[in-house]
N, C-alpha and C positions, 0 to 999 in steps of 0.2 A: 605504395598508396598512401593518396595524398589526406590529411585528416581536414573533414569541414569544422571549424569552428561558426557556433553560433552566436556570432558577435553582439548582435543586437540583443538576444538574450540575456548573455553576459552581461553587458553593460547596463543594460535595466536592473539586473542582480544587484552588481556590485551597488550601484546609484541609492538601492535599497538599505544598503549596509549589509550585504551577503555575500557567506564568500562561498559556498557550496558550488563545486563545477563539476562535471563528470566524463567519462570517456564510453563512447559504445564499441564492444568489440564484436568481432564474429564470435556465436556459440554454437554450441550441439549438444543434445544429453549422450553421455554413455553411463546405462544403467540408474543408477542414485545418484548420481553425481551430473552436474551442468559443468561444462569448460567452454573455458572460451581463451581466445587468441591474443595474443600480444597488442600487432595492429591494431589502433583506435580510430575506426570511420568517422564519428564523429564527436565534438565536444561541445553539451550543453548545460544551461542552468536547470536545477533541476527543479528548484523552487518557485520558478516562471510557470509551471505545470500545474494547474491546479487538478488536473483528471489522472495525476498519479496513482494519490492514495487508491483511488475509485480502482485503476487499472491492476495496480498491486493486488487490490483486497479479492478481486479476481479471479486470481492463480490460486485461494485457497477453497473455489466453489467448480473448479472445472480445468482438468490438467492439460486440457485444450489449450488452455491461456498463456501457459509456462512460459513456452519456447519463444511466441511473438512478445512476450513480455520485453523477454531479457533482451531480446534483436532490436528491440525499439528502445529501450529504456537503457538496458547495458547489465551488468552483474549489480548486485548486492551491496559485496564489499566485507565478504568474508573475514579475507588477511587483514585486511587493517579494522575491523574489529576483533581478532585476533591479538593482533598485537598492540590492542589499544587498551581496552577494559574487558574483554570478553571470557577472560580465563580469571575475574572477578567477580563476574556477573551472576553466576549461578555453578551448575554442575559443574565442577572439575573433572570428572571421571569422561561427561556427555564428551566435553570438549577435547579432553586430550584423543580418547579412541576416534573421535572424526580427525583428530589433527591427524594419526599416523596415517590413516586410511588417504587422506591429503597427499599428504608427502609421499605415499607410492603410489596413488595416481598420477602424480605429477613426473614423477619421475619417469615412470611406462608411457607418458607421452607427453615428451618432454618437448618432441621434436614438434609439435603445432601448440601444443596449449598450455599457458604458465599462468594459469588463475582457474580454481576448479571450488564449487560449492555444493554441499549437501543438499539435496532436495529438498529431504526429509526440516532441513534449518529453514528453507526457503518455505517453504509453505506453513513451518509453523508461525513465524512471520506474517503471511501473511492471513491468517488466519486471527492473528493479533490486530491487526491493522483492519480487518473488517468488523470485529467485534468492538474496537473504538469508536469508530463513526458510526456505529449502531447505539454505542454507548451514547456519546455525545449526542445524538439527534433526540434518542429517547429521554436524558433528562432534561431535554429544553419542552417537550410535551407540555401544553400550558393545562390540560384538564387530566385532575389529580390523579381518580382511579382510572386512568389510561396510562398516566406516566407510571403508576406505581406497576402495573399489569405487566406496560414491556419491559419497567426493568426486573420483576421477577421472573419473566423469561431470560433476559440475559443474565442474571445471576445464577441461571442452572444451564448454561450454555456455555462456562468459561473457557476459553482458548486456552492450550495445554504447550506453553514454548518448550521448544527443543532445545536444553541444555541451557536455560535461565530460569532463575528461581521466581518465585512470587512472594512478598514477603508479610502479603495479607492473604486470608481465604477463609471462607466459611468455616471453615475449622476456630478458626483465631476471631473469631467473629461474631460478639451474642445476636443468634439471630430470635429476636423480639420480635412481637407482632405488634409494633407501635407502626403507625401510619407512615414513618421516611425507611423504616428499614429496608428495604429492596434499594431505594432510590439512594442511602447513604451507601449500601455497601458496593452498587456501581459505580457511584461515583469514587469511593475510597480503590477499588480496582481500575480504575480509569485511572488515576491519581499515579495507581503503582506501575501499570503499565508503562504510560509513558515516561514516566522518570527512570527507569533501570535504561530505557532506551533512548534516553536521550544523554547519556554521560559525556560521549565523545564531545557534545556542541558545544562551543567554547568562545570565547573573544580572542580575535585575532587582530594582529596589524599587518598590514601591507604597504609596503613602498613601491610605489611605479610614478617615474616620468618627475620626480623632483616632488614629489606629494606621500606624504605618510596618510594612513587611513586606517579607519578602527572599522573592522567585520565582524561577524556572526557565522560559522559554519560550524561542519562536522568531515568528518572523514572519509565518510560512506555514503551512497546513495540511499541505504537502509535509514540513517539517521534525517538525511533530508525527507524522506516517508513521513518519520514520527515527529519531525517540525511542522512540518504543514497540517498532518493531523491536528498537531496540538493547537497551532495558528485556527482552524477551523473549529473543534470544540471549545475555542476561550471566546475569540474574539470573532469569529468567520462565519459564514452562513452555510447550512446543511440542508440538502433539499435527499429525497426519496422517491426513489423512479417511479412512475406513472404504469411502467411495464412490469418489472421483475422487482419493486420492492427495495433496491440495493441504495446504502445512502452513499451520498457522495457529494463533493463541497459545489458549491454551486458559485458560480461567477455572474450570474443574475437569478435574483429573485422568481423571477417567471420560467425560468429553467427546469424542464419534467423528465427530462429523462437523463441517463447515467452519458456521461461526456464521452466524446469521442476517441481511442486511442490515436495519441501523436502520428500525423502523417493522413491519420483520414480526417474526411469531411463533415460524416455527418454520423450521431451516437447510431449502434448497432442496434441498440432496443428502441428506439424510433423508427429504424427501418422497419423490423421486426412485426411491431404492431400496426404500421400500415400495412403491408403485407398482408398482414392476418384477417385488418378490417376488407381489405381489396378483394381477398378472398370469400371470405364473408358474406361480401357483399354478392358477388356472383353465385354465389350455392342458393343465395336468395333470391336471385331474379332467376336462376336455373328452375327452382321449385315454384315461384310462379309461371312462369311458362308452360313448365307441366303443366299444372293447373287451369291453366288455358286452355291449352289443346285437348283436355282433356272433357271440357265443359261441350 
């Protein structure tokens, strides 16, 4: 099978000094693991896809979003993170137990699958990305009371990363009732979640066609997602969907709906809202018609 290289994306990414590129394999779910084949169907530049963090965050909300996500964007990079910094990030026992299950599964499925990732781990990171996007949006709310209320809600709904530690928590944070207590806590947690998941992103040197270039990047799709989230909560634009309320990275300040998944032309949220409005209009017309006939 020939691999489709998204050359324009890769060129744009390199021009911006970004190394990240990733492959998409065939995938299927087996129990509590996602399995991936060896052959890559396409290779693309993750940081050219602003919709990527939001699409990943949707995995935390609905079970049906997981398989379409990995079939569109590829595996998250469990093996790369495990071999690089995963064991040093948190719960050694969790990683050891998961790795033992992983090795047993791959040995059994070796005729088809060469990669496997625990679904618990994938969903845990989806919850974390979803929280980080919401936190970045909340910290930018101009109205002070509204910002504090939203941060209080987020402080009580912290994600629980599978196998990863949190370096700060409410237990270690003096929960005083001063004006910025919740805002400061959410800001510190956002810093912590992003910092711990960016440890593999670093500077690289790439030689090609007689030229030596300096690039930045990580070793996994997950690190690309956290890089996009970091850019969006610091210098980028964040919007909130008018239909579902989810936070997403805006590419245009007029953008009001969640961005479509790669390969889709229109936002599913926008389509659902239009269908709902159309049905409501039809129901209203039917009710008016009944009233007219009753007269």
